[in-house]
N, C-alpha and C positions, 0 to 999 in steps of 0.2 A: 504493499499500500504506499509506503514512503517513497519507493522508487517511482510510482505513478504520480504521487504529489509532486516530486521533484521535477519530473518530466513536464507536468502541467505548468508549473511555475516557470520553468525554463522557456517553454514555448510563449508563455504570456510575457516574459521579460523581453523577448525579442520583438513582439508586436508593439510592446510598450515604447521600446526605444524608437521604433519607426514612427509612432505617433508624436513622440517627444520631439522628434525632427521637425515635423509639421508645426507643432506648438511653438518651439523656439523661434523658427524663422518667421511665423506669423507675428509674434510679439516684436521681433526686431523690425518688421516691415510696418508696424503700426496697424495691423489688422486685429479687430476685437475677437477674442476668444470667449465664447459663451461658456463652455465647459471642457475641462480636461479631466479624464477619468482613468483610474487604474481598475482594471477588470471590466466585466461586462454584466449585463442584467440589471436587476433593481439595485438602487443605492442602499448601502448600509451605514454610510457616513459621508457627509460632505460639509464643506465650509466655503464661504464666499470671501474672496480677496479682490478688491477692486471690481472689475467687470466680469471676473471669471469665477465660476464655481469648480472647485477641486473636489472630486469625488472618489470614493472607493466603493466598488460594486461587488455584488455577491459572487459571481464566478471568477475564480482567481486566474484568469487568462486574458490577454489582450488588453485593449484600452482604446480610447477615442479622443479626438480633438475636434470639437464643434466650433466653427468659426462664424461670425456675423456675416449674413448674406452669402453663404457659401453656395447654396443651391437655389437661390431666389433673388430677384431684384430687391435692393434695399438702398434707401436714400442716405443711410448713415455713412459719413465719410470714412468710418473704420470698417466698412463692409468689404469683404473679400473681393467682390466684383468691381468695386470702385477704385481699387489700387492699380498702379502701372502694371502692364503685362509681365514685365520682367520680374517684378516683385512676386506676382503670382506663380510664375514659373519656378522661382526659387523655393517658395513655400511648398509647392507640390512635389518638386524634386527632392526636398530635404528628407522625406521619409526613406526612400530607397538609399540616399547617400548615407544617412546615419546607419542603416543596416550594413552598408559596406565598411564604414568606419568601425562598427562594433565587431565585424567579422575579422577585420584586420588586427584589432587589439587582441582578440583571442588567438589569432594565427601566431602572434608574437609569443604567447605563452607556449604554444605547441612547438614552434621552431626552437625556442630557447631551451626547451627540455629534451626534445628528441633529434634535433638537427634536420638535415635535408637529404633527400634521396637522389643523389646524382645519377644521371643516365650513363654511367660508365659500365661497360660489360665486364663480368668476371668470368665469363665463359659462354660458349655457344653449344647447343645440343648437336650431337652427331647426326648427320643426315637431314638436319633442318634447312629451311630455306635461308636462314642467316649464315649457316656454314657454307652452303653451296654458293652463296653470293660473295663470300671472302671476308665476312666480318670475323673479328677475333677478339679475345680477352684483351681489355685495356682500351678498346675503341670507346670514344665518348660520342654518342649520338647528339647531333645539333639540330637537325631538321628532318621532317618527314613530309614529303610533297609540299614543301614550302612553309610548313607550320613549325614554328620554333619549338624546340624540345628543351626544357628545363630540368625535368625530373623523369625518372623512369615511369611514373605513373602516366605521363603525357604519352608515351608510347603504348602503354596498355589501353588507355582511353581511345587513342586513334585507332588501334587494332580493332577494339570493341565496337566503336561507332562506324567503321568503314570495313565491315567483314569482307574478307577475300579480295579487297581492292589492291591492285599493284601499288607498290610504295618505292618512291625514290628516296633512299636514305642517305643523308649527309652525315659525315662523321670526321672526327679528328683522331689521329693515332699517334701516341708518343713515340719520340725518337727511339731507335733501337740502341742498346748499350754498345758503345764503341763506334758508333757512326760518326763519320767526320763531315759528311756532306751536308748535315743539317744540325742546327743547334737547338731546334725545338720541334714541336709536334707537326706532323703533315696532315693534310686534309684530303678527303676524297668523297666518292659517293658510290653506291651501289643500288641496283634495282632488284627487288625481290617481291614475292606474293605470298603472304601468310597462308598456311595450310590448316585445314580443319582437323582438330584433335578429337578423336573419340573419347579419350580418356578424360580431358578437361572440358569437352563440349564447347569448344570456342576455337577461333582462328589464332594461331600462334606463329610468331616469327622464329622462335626457338633460341631466345636470348636469355642470359642469366645475369642477375645483378647482385651486388653485395650488401644492399641495405642501406641504412642511414649513416651520414657522416655529420660530425659536429661542425657548427658553424662558427666563424671567428670574427668578432668585432661587431659593432652596431650597424655598420654598413651592410654586412651580409644578413643580419637579423631583419633589417627593414626590407631588403631586397627579396628574401625568400618568404617573408610574411606576406608581402604584396603578391608573390607567386601563389600562395596557398589560397588567397582570395580569387585570383585570376583562374586558377584551376577549377574551383567551385563553379564560377561563372560559365566557364567553357564546357564543363561537363553537363551543367544544366542545359545549355543550348544545344549540345550534341544529343542529349537525351530527347529534347523536344523534337529535334530534327529526325531522330530515329522513329519517334512516334508518328510523325507526319508521313514518313516514308513507309510506314507500316512494317518496320523491321522489329518493333517490339509492340506488345499489346498495351492498351491504355491502363489496364489494371497492374501492369509491371511497372509502368513509368510514373504513375500518379498515385500519391498516397495522401490522404486527408489527415486532419488533426488527430483522429482516434488512432489511426495507424502509426502516425509519428510518435505520439505519446506512448504507445505500446512498445515501439522499437527502442525508444530512448530508456524506457523503464527496464527492458530486458538487458540493454548493454550496460546500464548502471549496475544492475544486479550482478552481472558477471564480473565487472571491474571491481566491485566491492570485495570479492573473494580473493582478489590479488593484492591490492594495496590502496591506501588513500590517495596516493599519486596517481594510480590508474584511474580512479574515479574522476579526479580533477581534469585529467587529460581527455577522458571520455566526454565529460560535459563540455570542456572547451571545444572539442572537435565537433560537437553537436551544435554548438553556438555558431562556429564558423560556417559549417554547412548550411544550417537552416537560415541564418541571417542573410548570408550571400544569396541563397536561393530566393528568399522572400524579396530581396532587393531587385533581382533581375526579373522575377515573375511580375513584380508591381510596375516594372518599366515596359512591359509588353503593351503594344497599342491596342488595348482591349477596353471598350467602353466601361465605365464605372471604376476601373483601376486607374492608378496615378498615371500610367502610361497613356491611357486613353484621354485623360484630361490634359495631359501635356500636349497631345496631338492638337486638340482644339486651341490651346494657348499659342502653339507654334504658328497655326493657321492665322490666328488673330494678329500675331507679330508680324507675319509676311504681308498680309493684306491690309494691315492698318486699322481694322475694325473687327469687332468680335463676330462670331457666328451667333445667328438668332438663338437667344437663351432658350426659347421653347423647344426648338429643333434639337439643340444640344441635350436639353433635359431628356427628351424622348429616346435619344440614342443611348444615353446613359441608363435610362429606365430599362430599355430592352436589354442592354448588356448585363445590368444587375439580375434581371430575370433569368438569363441564360446562366449566369455564374451561380445563381441559387439552385437552379436545376442540376448544374454539374456538381455542386457541393452535395446535394442529396445522393446523387449516384455514387460519388466518392465515399460518402459516409456509409452507404449501403455496402459497398465493396469492402471497407475496412472492417465492418462488423462481420461480414461473411467470412473474411479471411481469419478473424480471431475465433470463429466457431469450429 
């Protein structure tokens, strides 16, 4: 039960940070905030300070930031729709941006503790596409089909999201001992096609890696922490691409709050049997993954989401006048209806998987 509660609070914390981004930028832009709440559902405690009601609600997850004139015309000079378009863009974008900032901060905890998984080969499997192409231990993979490779997870992700696709692999190879012609590593490329492994039920290049390496200095800490956020964003986009290409089923790619809470609870339970450090790293990894995923999903140009609202604001910025509020409201209303229907389906799928 404690694991489930921890998972609910963790998920709520991530959503709360998202809403706090909207709240902070709204206040900085002179937009009136009617209510900022922690949790959802009925209020169990609230206090008014200035123009804003600060509330704690019954359900311990999520939060909200209700602004003056956010969804309707309002003559109040502090109304959202009466502020300059750039200010409104900043307020709407602040939610996802705060999710990326939160993900970065927790990525720093992870990288500082476990280091970085460099894409340096420790070996290649006999008879594998990698061996046939000429790759060998010590090679550092730098690009695959033009995509930059920073960690061996990038290779695994690309192979998974582009199954059976021919790959042009660029690499650097350290200079051989006693070589006089070169004082440093050489670079090259090979072309190979991963083969399906019946044992692992996936396409594989046949390469082996040595695990994580400790990072050195604040520069590497910042660099590889930013990479962790980038990896989560790229993996989310790749998963959506596989979903639209029908390479994976919707129930495999999409998990709702119930499923997420269950998975977080299970991993926390497993890590508790190892050590307190394992619990901290598990929770930090979930914050990194969920916060960055929430950020990128909210930026998708879907009506009712932050990305959909940004589309209308960018149109207003380009054409110099806003889209008819009534028409925009209808689009967002339709988008909200579709999202609610999807949420019901996702919830049903989560519950079915738990049974």
